[in-house]
ZAMARGU-4260 file (C-alpha; in steps of 0.2 Angstrom, whole numbers, plus 5000, padded with zeros to 4 digits):
<rodrens>
0) 4547/5776/4604 | 4546/5782/4622 | 4543/5771/4637 | 4524/5774/4638 | 4522/5771/4619
5) 4532/5755/4621 | 4521/5749/4636 | 4505/5752/4627 | 4511/5743/4611 | 4516/5728/4622
10) 4501/5728/4634 | 4488/5735/4622 | 4492/5729/4605 | 4475/5735/4599 | 4478/5752/4606
15) 4469/5762/4620 | 4453/5772/4620 | 4455/5791/4622 | 4445/5799/4636 | 4446/5816/4644
20) 4452/5815/4662 | 4437/5825/4668 | 4426/5811/4662 | 4435/5797/4671 | 4441/5805/4687
25) 4432/5812/4702 | 4439/5826/4712 | 4434/5839/4725 | 4439/5857/4723 | 4450/5863/4737
30) 4446/5879/4744 | 4461/5890/4745 | 4462/5902/4760 | 4472/5918/4755 | 4485/5924/4768
35) 4497/5938/4769 | 4515/5936/4765 | 4520/5940/4783 | 4510/5926/4789 | 4519/5914/4778
40) 4536/5921/4783 | 4531/5918/4802 | 4527/5900/4798 | 4544/5897/4790 | 4554/5902/4806
</rodrens>
């Protein structure tokens, strides 16, 4: 039994309800801005 299973058995003896993450979380889609590899190299220096 892994740590998560052990905690669930101790803290939720009747088990837990399964839910898809997209049904219980709110998030915003982050817009990615493409850039050239040269721009990235300039920022590293």
